[in-house]
Structures are given as C-alpha cells and as structure tokens.
C-alpha positions as CSV (number, residue, x, y, z in Angstrom):
1,X,-11.7,22.0,-0.3
2,X,-13.2,19.0,1.4
3,X,-11.5,16.1,3.4
4,X,-11.8,14.2,0.2
5,X,-8.9,16.4,-1.1
6,X,-6.6,14.6,1.2
7,X,-7.1,11.2,-0.6
8,X,-3.7,9.5,-0.7
9,X,-2.1,11.8,1.8
10,X,-1.4,9.9,5.1
11,X,-2.4,11.1,8.5
12,X,1.3,11.0,9.5
13,X,2.2,13.2,6.6
14,X,-0.5,15.6,7.5
15,X,0.4,15.9,11.1
16,X,4.2,16.2,10.3
17,X,3.6,19.0,8.0
18,X,1.3,20.9,10.4
19,X,3.9,20.3,13.2
20,X,6.7,21.6,10.9
21,X,4.6,24.7,10.0
22,X,3.1,25.7,13.4
23,X,5.2,23.7,16.0
24,X,3.5,21.8,18.7
25,X,2.7,25.0,20.7
26,X,1.0,26.6,17.7
27,X,-0.9,23.4,16.9
28,X,-2.1,23.2,20.4
29,X,-3.4,26.7,20.3
30,X,-5.4,26.0,17.2
31,X,-6.6,22.6,18.3
32,X,-7.1,22.1,21.9
33,X,-6.4,18.4,22.5
34,X,-4.1,17.0,25.1
35,X,-1.9,15.0,22.8
36,X,-0.6,18.3,21.4
37,X,-0.2,19.9,24.9
38,X,1.2,17.3,27.2
39,X,4.5,15.8,26.0
40,X,3.5,15.7,22.3
41,X,5.0,13.4,19.8
42,X,4.0,12.3,16.4
43,X,3.6,8.8,17.5
44,X,1.4,9.5,20.5
45,X,-0.7,11.9,18.5
46,X,-1.2,9.5,15.7
47,X,-2.4,6.9,18.1
48,X,-5.1,9.2,19.6
49,X,-6.1,10.7,16.3
50,X,-6.7,7.3,14.8
51,X,-9.2,6.5,17.7
52,X,-10.9,10.0,17.8
53,X,-12.4,10.8,14.5
54,X,-13.5,14.2,15.7
55,X,-10.0,15.2,16.5
56,X,-8.8,13.8,13.2
57,X,-11.4,15.8,11.3
58,X,-10.1,19.0,13.1
59,X,-6.6,18.2,12.1
60,X,-7.5,17.4,8.5
61,X,-9.7,20.6,8.3
62,X,-6.7,22.7,9.7
63,X,-4.4,21.1,7.1
64,X,-6.8,22.1,4.3
65,X,-7.1,25.6,5.6
66,X,-3.3,26.3,6.1
67,X,-1.4,28.1,3.4
68,X,1.9,26.5,3.4
69,X,4.6,28.6,2.0
70,X,6.8,25.7,0.6
C-alpha cells in the first residue's frame, strides 16, 4: 500500500488511531521524534508533523503497515 491509500483520512485520524493502538511510548519506540517522547499530545504532534514532511511520511507509513484488530 502507498501513502495514496490514505486519501480522505486526516492526519489527526491517523495519529489518534496509532496512539490508541500503540500508546505514546510504543509510538515513540517505533518513530523516534521528540513530540512523541517529551510531553506528547495530539495537538503538539500534529503541529510538528504538519511542518516536518519527513516525520509525517514515517507516521503515515507506520499507519499503513499496522494491522489494527478493530
């Protein structure tokens, strides 16, 4: 699957689902960026991810690779 598969899914939805699945600690272990490690929140993470395309790409790729059980 490519990132194009995310068409119509907001970054906030992607991040919220990943946090729900892995938790902040699990997400930080998979993607080593400060906004997931130091006082993480959806709002601050979205702000960073919108300004850092390389980090957003990593988050979107993890979302595509994750097998959600719901």
